[in-house]
Residue, then its C-alpha position, 0 to 999 in steps of 0.5 A: m781501155k779498148q777491148l780486143n776481141l779474142d776467140n776462146e782459143d786465143e783467150r785460153l792461150v793468153a791465160m796460160l801464157r800469163a800464168l806461166g809468165n810469172p817466175a814463181r808460177y813457172r818454177i812451180f809448174q816445172e816442179l809439178r812436171q817433175g812430180e815433186a809436189e807430193p803431199s809428204r813434200p809440199l812445194g813450200s819446202i822445195l821453193p823459198l816461198a810461203q805456203s800461202t804464196v804457193s797456194e795462190h800461185l797454184r790457184r792461178l795455174k789451176d784457173a788457167g787450166l794448166v794444173t788440176g787438183e783440190s785445195e780443200s784438204a790438208n793433203a792437197r795434191y796438184v798435177v799438170d793437166e797433160d791434155a792442156l799441156a799438149w794443147f798449149r804446145r800445139a797452140v804455141e807452135t802456131l805463133 
C-alpha cells in the first residue's frame, strides 16, 4: 500500500475524524460534551456497552487528542479537550 504524505495538521484531523467516525465513540463523545461522565455515574451505566469497551473507546478518543483524563484510578474522569475541539471545528470548516 502506498503512503500518503500528510502534514501534521492533516494527520491530526484524520485521527480525530477516524475516532469520531465510530458510532460508539461518537456517542461517548456526545455524553462527555454534555458532562454526563461523572465518576458516580460511569458511561457504562449510561450506554449499552461493557465498561471494558467504554474504556477502550475512551483510550482511542484520548489518543486522538479529543479528550483528556486518567484511566489508572477507579474514579477515572474524562473531559472533552475544549482547545482540541475548537481546533477541530476550525479544521473542518476548511474542508
